[in-house]
DRENDO-1510 file (C-alpha; in Angstrom, 1 decimal, always signed):
<recs>
REC; n; res; u; v; w
REC; 1; MET; +11.9; +89.8; +7.4 .
REC; 2; LYS; +10.5; +86.5; +6.0 .
REC; 3; THR; +7.0; +86.8; +4.7 .
REC; 4; LEU; +4.8; +83.8; +5.0 .
REC; 5; ILE; +2.1; +83.3; +2.4 .
REC; 6; LEU; -0.6; +80.9; +3.6 .
REC; 7; ASP; -3.9; +79.6; +2.4 .
REC; 8; ILE; -6.8; +80.7; +4.7 .
REC; 9; ASN; -7.7; +77.9; +7.1 .
REC; 10; LYS; -8.0; +77.2; +10.8 .
REC; 11; ASP; -4.2; +77.1; +11.4 .
REC; 12; SER; -3.4; +80.2; +9.3 .
REC; 13; LEU; -6.2; +82.2; +11.0 .
REC; 14; ALA; -4.8; +81.1; +14.4 .
REC; 15; LEU; -1.4; +82.4; +13.4 .
REC; 16; ALA; -2.8; +85.6; +12.0 .
REC; 17; ALA; -4.7; +86.2; +15.3 .
REC; 18; LYS; -1.5; +85.6; +17.3 .
REC; 19; LEU; +0.4; +88.1; +15.2 .
REC; 20; ILE; -2.3; +90.7; +15.7 .
REC; 21; LYS; -2.3; +90.0; +19.4 .
REC; 22; ASP; +1.5; +90.4; +19.4 .
REC; 23; GLY; +1.3; +93.8; +17.7 .
REC; 24; GLU; +2.2; +92.7; +14.2 .
REC; 25; ILE; +0.5; +93.4; +10.8 .
REC; 26; VAL; -1.2; +91.0; +8.4 .
REC; 27; ALA; -2.3; +91.3; +4.8 .
REC; 28; PHE; -5.8; +89.9; +4.2 .
REC; 29; PRO; -8.4; +89.7; +1.4 .
REC; 30; THR; -11.6; +91.6; +1.2 .
REC; 31; GLU; -14.2; +92.0; -1.6 .
REC; 32; THR; -12.7; +95.4; -2.6 .
REC; 33; VAL; -8.9; +95.2; -2.4 .
REC; 34; TYR; -6.5; +93.4; -0.1 .
REC; 35; GLY; -5.9; +95.1; +3.2 .
REC; 36; LEU; -2.9; +95.5; +5.5 .
REC; 37; GLY; -4.3; +95.1; +9.0 .
REC; 38; ALA; -3.4; +95.8; +12.6 .
REC; 39; ASN; -5.3; +95.9; +15.9 .
REC; 40; VAL; -7.1; +99.2; +15.8 .
REC; 41; PHE; -6.4; +99.8; +19.5 .
REC; 42; ASP; -2.7; +99.1; +19.3 .
REC; 43; GLU; -0.9; +102.3; +18.4 .
REC; 44; ASN; +2.5; +100.8; +17.9 .
REC; 45; ALA; +1.1; +98.1; +15.6 .
REC; 46; VAL; -0.8; +100.8; +13.6 .
REC; 47; LYS; +2.5; +102.7; +13.1 .
REC; 48; LYS; +3.9; +99.5; +11.4 .
REC; 49; ILE; +1.3; +99.8; +8.7 .
REC; 50; TYR; +2.5; +103.3; +7.9 .
REC; 51; GLU; +6.1; +102.2; +7.9 .
REC; 52; ALA; +5.5; +99.1; +5.6 .
REC; 53; LYS; +3.5; +101.2; +3.1 .
REC; 54; GLY; +5.5; +104.4; +3.3 .
REC; 55; ARG; +2.2; +106.0; +3.9 .
REC; 56; PRO; +1.9; +109.7; +5.1 .
REC; 57; GLY; +0.8; +109.9; +8.8 .
REC; 58; ASP; -2.0; +112.3; +8.1 .
REC; 59; ASN; -3.8; +109.8; +5.9 .
REC; 60; PRO; -6.4; +108.1; +8.1 .
REC; 61; LEU; -7.2; +104.4; +8.1 .
REC; 62; ILE; -10.5; +102.4; +8.0 .
REC; 63; ALA; -11.5; +100.2; +10.9 .
REC; 64; HIS; -12.8; +96.9; +9.6 .
REC; 65; VAL; -15.3; +95.0; +11.8 .
REC; 66; ALA; -16.9; +91.6; +11.6 .
REC; 67; ASP; -20.3; +92.6; +12.9 .
REC; 68; ALA; -22.4; +95.4; +14.5 .
REC; 69; ASP; -20.7; +94.9; +17.8 .
REC; 70; GLY; -17.5; +96.0; +16.2 .
REC; 71; VAL; -19.1; +99.2; +15.0 .
REC; 72; TYR; -20.2; +100.0; +18.6 .
REC; 73; SER; -16.7; +99.2; +19.9 .
REC; 74; VAL; -15.1; +102.1; +17.9 .
REC; 75; ALA; -17.9; +104.6; +17.3 .
REC; 76; ALA; -18.8; +107.0; +20.1 .
REC; 77; GLU; -22.3; +107.5; +18.6 .
REC; 78; VAL; -24.1; +105.3; +16.1 .
REC; 79; THR; -26.7; +107.6; +14.5 .
REC; 80; GLU; -30.0; +106.7; +13.0 .
REC; 81; ASP; -28.5; +107.1; +9.5 .
REC; 82; ALA; -25.6; +104.8; +10.5 .
REC; 83; MET; -28.1; +102.1; +11.6 .
REC; 84; LYS; -29.9; +102.4; +8.3 .
REC; 85; ILE; -26.6; +101.9; +6.4 .
REC; 86; MET; -25.7; +98.9; +8.6 .
REC; 87; ARG; -29.1; +97.3; +8.0 .
REC; 88; GLY; -29.3; +98.1; +4.3 .
REC; 89; LEU; -25.7; +98.1; +2.9 .
REC; 90; MET; -23.6; +96.2; +5.4 .
REC; 91; PRO; -21.7; +93.9; +5.1 .
REC; 92; GLY; -20.6; +95.5; +1.8 .
REC; 93; PRO; -18.2; +97.8; +0.1 .
REC; 94; VAL; -19.2; +101.0; +2.0 .
REC; 95; THR; -17.5; +102.8; +4.8 .
REC; 96; MET; -19.2; +105.1; +7.4 .
REC; 97; VAL; -17.4; +108.0; +9.0 .
REC; 98; LEU; -18.7; +108.5; +12.6 .
REC; 99; LYS; -17.5; +110.2; +15.8 .
REC; 100; LYS; -14.8; +108.0; +17.4 .
REC; 101; LYS; -14.4; +106.6; +20.9 .
REC; 102; SER; -11.4; +107.9; +22.8 .
REC; 103; SER; -10.0; +104.3; +22.8 .
REC; 104; VAL; -9.3; +104.6; +19.1 .
REC; 105; PRO; -5.7; +106.1; +18.8 .
REC; 106; ASP; -5.2; +109.3; +16.9 .
REC; 107; THR; -2.7; +107.3; +14.8 .
REC; 108; VAL; -5.6; +105.5; +13.2 .
REC; 109; THR; -7.6; +108.7; +12.5 .
REC; 110; ALA; -4.8; +111.0; +11.6 .
REC; 111; GLY; -5.7; +113.1; +14.7 .
REC; 112; LEU; -9.4; +113.5; +13.6 .
REC; 113; ASP; -12.2; +113.1; +16.1 .
REC; 114; THR; -13.9; +110.7; +13.6 .
REC; 115; VAL; -13.3; +107.1; +12.5 .
REC; 116; ALA; -14.0; +105.4; +9.3 .
REC; 117; ILE; -15.7; +102.0; +9.7 .
REC; 118; ARG; -16.4; +99.2; +7.3 .
REC; 119; MET; -17.9; +95.7; +7.5 .
REC; 120; PRO; -16.5; +93.7; +4.6 .
REC; 121; LEU; -18.8; +91.4; +2.6 .
REC; 122; SER; -15.9; +89.0; +2.2 .
REC; 123; GLU; -16.4; +85.9; +4.4 .
REC; 124; GLU; -12.6; +85.5; +4.4 .
REC; 125; ALA; -12.1; +89.0; +5.7 .
REC; 126; ARG; -14.7; +88.6; +8.4 .
REC; 127; ALA; -13.2; +85.3; +9.5 .
REC; 128; PHE; -9.9; +86.9; +10.0 .
REC; 129; ILE; -11.3; +89.8; +11.9 .
REC; 130; SER; -13.4; +87.4; +14.1 .
REC; 131; ALA; -10.3; +85.3; +14.8 .
REC; 132; ALA; -8.3; +88.4; +15.7 .
REC; 133; GLY; -11.0; +89.3; +18.2 .
REC; 134; VAL; -10.6; +93.1; +17.6 .
REC; 135; PRO; -11.5; +95.6; +14.9 .
REC; 136; ILE; -8.7; +95.7; +12.3 .
REC; 137; CYS; -7.6; +99.0; +10.9 .
REC; 138; ALA; -6.3; +98.6; +7.3 .
REC; 139; PRO; -5.5; +100.5; +4.2 .
REC; 140; SER; -4.8; +98.7; +0.9 .
REC; 141; ALA; -1.9; +96.3; +1.1 .
REC; 142; ASN; +0.4; +98.0; -1.4 .
REC; 143; THR; +3.3; +100.5; -1.0 .
REC; 144; SER; +2.0; +104.0; -1.0 .
REC; 145; SER; +0.9; +105.5; -4.4 .
REC; 146; ARG; +0.9; +102.2; -6.2 .
REC; 147; PRO; -2.1; +100.5; -7.8 .
REC; 148; SER; -4.1; +98.7; -5.1 .
REC; 149; PRO; -3.8; +94.9; -4.8 .
REC; 150; THR; -6.7; +92.7; -5.9 .
REC; 151; THR; -4.8; +89.4; -5.6 .
REC; 152; TRP; -2.4; +88.0; -3.1 .
REC; 153; ARG; +0.3; +88.0; -5.8 .
REC; 154; HIS; -0.1; +91.8; -6.0 .
REC; 155; VAL; +0.4; +92.0; -2.2 .
REC; 156; ALA; +3.6; +89.9; -2.5 .
REC; 157; GLU; +5.0; +92.2; -5.2 .
REC; 158; ASP; +4.9; +95.1; -2.8 .
REC; 159; MET; +5.1; +93.6; +0.7 .
REC; 160; ASP; +7.3; +90.5; +0.5 .
REC; 161; GLY; +10.0; +91.0; +3.2 .
REC; 162; ARG; +8.1; +93.9; +4.8 .
REC; 163; ILE; +5.4; +92.1; +6.7 .
REC; 164; PRO; +5.2; +88.7; +8.5 .
REC; 165; LEU; +2.1; +87.2; +6.9 .
REC; 166; ILE; -0.1; +87.4; +3.7 .
REC; 167; LEU; -3.3; +85.5; +4.0 .
REC; 168; LYS; -3.8; +84.0; +0.6 .
REC; 169; GLY; -7.5; +84.3; -0.2 .
REC; 170; LYS; -9.7; +84.8; -3.2 .
REC; 171; ASN; -9.1; +87.5; -5.8 .
REC; 172; CYS; -11.2; +90.5; -5.0 .
REC; 173; ASP; -14.7; +90.5; -6.5 .
REC; 174; VAL; -15.3; +94.3; -6.6 .
REC; 175; GLY; -11.8; +95.6; -7.3 .
REC; 176; ILE; -11.9; +99.2; -6.2 .
REC; 177; GLU; -12.0; +100.6; -2.7 .
REC; 178; SER; -15.2; +101.1; -0.7 .
REC; 179; THR; -17.5; +104.2; -0.9 .
REC; 180; VAL; -16.7; +106.5; +2.0 .
REC; 181; LEU; -19.7; +108.2; +3.5 .
REC; 182; ASP; -19.5; +110.9; +6.1 .
REC; 183; LEU; -22.5; +110.7; +8.5 .
REC; 184; THR; -21.3; +113.3; +11.0 .
REC; 185; ARG; -22.8; +116.2; +8.9 .
REC; 186; LYS; -26.3; +117.4; +8.7 .
REC; 187; VAL; -26.4; +116.2; +5.0 .
REC; 188; PRO; -24.5; +112.9; +4.5 .
REC; 189; LEU; -21.5; +113.5; +2.3 .
REC; 190; ILE; -19.7; +111.0; -0.1 .
REC; 191; LEU; -16.0; +111.5; +0.5 .
REC; 192; ARG; -14.9; +108.8; -1.9 .
REC; 193; PRO; -17.0; +107.2; -4.6 .
REC; 194; GLY; -17.3; +103.4; -5.0 .
REC; 195; MET; -19.6; +100.8; -6.3 .
REC; 196; VAL; -22.1; +101.6; -3.6 .
REC; 197; THR; -23.4; +104.6; -5.4 .
REC; 198; LYS; -25.1; +107.9; -4.4 .
REC; 199; SER; -28.5; +106.6; -5.6 .
REC; 200; LYS; -28.2; +103.4; -3.6 .
REC; 201; ILE; -27.3; +105.3; -0.5 .
REC; 202; GLU; -30.2; +107.7; -1.0 .
REC; 203; SER; -32.6; +104.8; -1.4 .
REC; 204; VAL; -31.5; +103.3; +1.9 .
REC; 205; LEU; -31.4; +106.6; +3.9 .
REC; 206; GLY; -34.5; +108.1; +2.3 .
REC; 207; LYS; -32.8; +111.5; +1.9 .
REC; 208; GLU; -30.5; +113.4; -0.3 .
REC; 209; VAL; -26.8; +112.7; -0.1 .
REC; 210; PHE; -24.2; +115.3; -1.2 .
REC; 211; PHE; -21.4; +114.3; -3.6 .
REC; 212; PRO; -19.1; +117.3; -4.3 .
REC; 213; ASP; -17.7; +118.0; -7.7 .
REC; 214; ALA; -14.3; +118.6; -6.1 .
REC; 215; VAL; -13.1; +117.0; -2.9 .
REC; 216; ASP; -11.5; +119.3; -0.4 .
REC; 217; LYS; -8.3; +117.8; +0.8 .
REC; 218; SER; -9.1; +118.8; +4.4 .
REC; 219; MET; -12.1; +116.3; +4.4 .
REC; 220; ASN; -11.8; +113.5; +6.9 .
REC; 221; SER; -11.5; +110.6; +4.6 .
REC; 222; PRO; -8.9; +107.9; +3.7 .
REC; 223; GLY; -7.4; +108.1; +0.3 .
REC; 224; ILE; -8.1; +111.7; -0.9 .
REC; 225; ARG; -4.9; +113.6; +0.0 .
REC; 226; TYR; -2.1; +112.0; -2.0 .
REC; 227; LYS; -1.1; +110.5; -5.3 .
REC; 228; HIS; -2.8; +107.1; -5.7 .
REC; 229; TYR; -2.9; +104.1; -8.0 .
REC; 230; ALA; +0.0; +105.1; -10.2 .
REC; 231; PRO; +1.9; +102.5; -12.3 .
REC; 232; LYS; +5.7; +102.7; -12.5 .
REC; 233; CYS; +5.7; +104.1; -16.0 .
REC; 234; ASP; +4.2; +107.3; -17.5 .
REC; 235; THR; +0.4; +106.9; -17.7 .
REC; 236; TYR; -2.3; +108.9; -19.7 .
REC; 237; LEU; -6.1; +108.8; -19.9 .
REC; 238; ASN; -8.5; +109.1; -22.7 .
REC; 239; VAL; -12.2; +109.7; -21.9 .
REC; 240; ASP; -13.8; +110.2; -25.3 .
REC; 241; GLY; -12.9; +106.9; -27.0 .
REC; 242; ASP; -11.6; +108.7; -30.1 .
REC; 243; ARG; -9.9; +105.9; -32.0 .
REC; 244; GLU; -7.8; +108.3; -34.0 .
REC; 245; LYS; -6.3; +109.8; -30.8 .
REC; 246; ILE; -5.8; +106.3; -29.4 .
REC; 247; ARG; -4.1; +105.1; -32.6 .
REC; 248; ALA; -1.9; +108.2; -32.8 .
REC; 249; PHE; -0.7; +107.6; -29.2 .
REC; 250; LEU; +0.1; +104.0; -29.8 .
REC; 251; ASP; +1.8; +104.7; -33.1 .
REC; 252; ALA; +4.0; +107.3; -31.5 .
REC; 253; ASP; +5.6; +104.8; -29.1 .
REC; 254; ALA; +6.1; +101.1; -29.9 .
REC; 255; GLY; +6.4; +100.4; -26.2 .
REC; 256; ALA; +3.0; +101.9; -25.3 .
REC; 257; GLY; +0.3; +99.7; -23.8 .
REC; 258; LEU; -3.5; +100.1; -24.0 .
REC; 259; VAL; -5.6; +99.5; -20.9 .
REC; 260; ALA; -9.2; +99.6; -22.1 .
REC; 261; SER; -12.5; +97.7; -22.3 .
REC; 262; GLU; -13.0; +94.8; -24.7 .
REC; 263; LYS; -14.4; +96.9; -27.5 .
REC; 264; TYR; -10.9; +98.3; -28.0 .
REC; 265; ARG; -9.2; +94.9; -28.2 .
REC; 266; GLY; -7.2; +94.5; -31.4 .
REC; 267; MET; -5.8; +98.0; -31.6 .
REC; 268; THR; -2.5; +96.7; -30.3 .
REC; 269; ASP; -0.8; +93.6; -29.1 .
REC; 270; LYS; +0.0; +95.4; -25.9 .
REC; 271; PHE; -3.6; +95.3; -24.7 .
REC; 272; PHE; -4.8; +94.9; -21.1 .
REC; 273; THR; -8.5; +94.4; -20.6 .
REC; 274; LEU; -10.9; +96.3; -18.5 .
REC; 275; GLY; -13.6; +93.8; -19.3 .
REC; 276; ASP; -17.1; +95.1; -20.2 .
REC; 277; GLY; -19.0; +97.9; -18.5 .
REC; 278; ALA; -18.4; +99.6; -15.2 .
REC; 279; ALA; -18.3; +96.5; -13.1 .
REC; 280; GLY; -15.7; +95.0; -15.4 .
REC; 281; GLY; -13.6; +98.1; -15.2 .
REC; 282; ALA; -13.7; +98.2; -11.4 .
REC; 283; HIS; -12.8; +94.5; -11.2 .
REC; 284; GLU; -9.9; +94.7; -13.7 .
REC; 285; ILE; -8.4; +98.2; -13.4 .
REC; 286; PHE; -5.7; +97.7; -10.8 .
REC; 287; ALA; -4.6; +94.3; -12.1 .
REC; 288; ALA; -4.5; +95.7; -15.7 .
REC; 289; LEU; -2.2; +98.6; -14.6 .
REC; 290; ARG; +0.1; +96.2; -12.7 .
REC; 291; ASP; +0.3; +93.9; -15.7 .
REC; 292; ALA; +0.9; +96.7; -18.2 .
REC; 293; GLU; +3.7; +98.4; -16.3 .
REC; 294; LYS; +5.7; +95.1; -16.4 .
REC; 295; SER; +6.1; +95.3; -20.2 .
REC; 296; CYS; +5.2; +98.8; -21.3 .
REC; 297; GLY; +7.2; +102.0; -21.2 .
REC; 298; LYS; +4.0; +104.1; -21.4 .
REC; 299; ILE; +0.3; +103.4; -20.7 .
REC; 300; LEU; -2.9; +104.8; -22.2 .
REC; 301; ILE; -6.1; +104.1; -20.2 .
REC; 302; VAL; -9.3; +104.5; -22.2 .
REC; 303; TRP; -12.3; +105.0; -20.0 .
REC; 304; ASP; -15.4; +106.3; -21.7 .
REC; 305; GLU; -18.1; +104.4; -19.7 .
REC; 306; LYS; -20.9; +106.6; -18.3 .
REC; 307; GLY; -23.0; +106.3; -15.1 .
REC; 308; GLU; -22.5; +106.4; -11.3 .
REC; 309; GLU; -20.5; +103.2; -11.1 .
REC; 310; ALA; -18.4; +104.2; -14.1 .
REC; 311; ASP; -17.7; +107.6; -12.3 .
REC; 312; SER; -16.2; +105.6; -9.4 .
REC; 313; VAL; -13.8; +103.9; -11.8 .
REC; 314; TYR; -13.0; +107.3; -13.3 .
REC; 315; ASN; -12.1; +108.6; -9.8 .
REC; 316; ARG; -9.3; +106.0; -9.8 .
REC; 317; VAL; -8.0; +106.3; -13.3 .
REC; 318; ILE; -7.7; +110.1; -13.3 .
REC; 319; LYS; -5.6; +109.8; -10.2 .
REC; 320; SER; -3.5; +106.9; -11.6 .
REC; 321; CYS; -2.5; +109.1; -14.6 .
REC; 322; GLY; -1.9; +112.2; -12.5 .
REC; 323; GLY; -4.6; +114.1; -14.5 .
REC; 324; LYS; -2.9; +113.7; -17.9 .
REC; 325; VAL; -5.8; +113.5; -20.3 .
REC; 326; ILE; -5.5; +113.2; -24.1 .
</recs>
């Protein structure tokens, strides 16, 4: 298959909309990561997402909508809490889990009776969804288990020849996937952390939100059951910022690379920045891992930032290294 890579404009959006109508899949930018989208109501098109990614079929997808009407088109019940989230945090990098309508295929929800719904902040994403005229279900536009794509070039690395179109938009502003919030329970439950934090959600809802220390793999959320975000080379994590440990790791292997915040720059020539603070880490982590794997035989991630947003980045880096901490 030849993959077209086109700037986002009237003509490319018209082509993208036609492809979606014809049951094809399209990669598109959002503020979090690039998505790989299909018509949420077209079961055969949805299956093409799983095939292109090599994604397990029991890993549910997120329905992306352009506006509130899109939420009502896929959710069987929009609760009072859901309306508060829509008013206070949408559009934005947050996903609600609600009971689904029967028109949403089980292929989208991995057989669950719930559907994950997000309204992207990205104007480019909403323009694509609006042009398509239907909600777009989409995971990240990378092959399964790889670091998520935050630029169109990352998408092309994994998807060139697998899909018909990549919409070439802006680099992603946030850089890690959305917070996933289950609103089908008596107490709202964060299934996946993101840059919309527990305290922000509690402020909007006016109630306590539960965030478990350990996520049960039976929970009804995208992105918690399988290996994620892994570079092609062996990857480790340091969380205490001990420079002696870091130096020993780097000295033991001349091919080792360091993925860390700017305060660790200068420890090696093979340095890949995470910027400054939690927002910098979220923005840079996937790009840094993709850059590092190209020239390094081994990677050490140093992540010693603290706070709710930093914990969301930690959620990604601990998975990317398979739990190997030094």
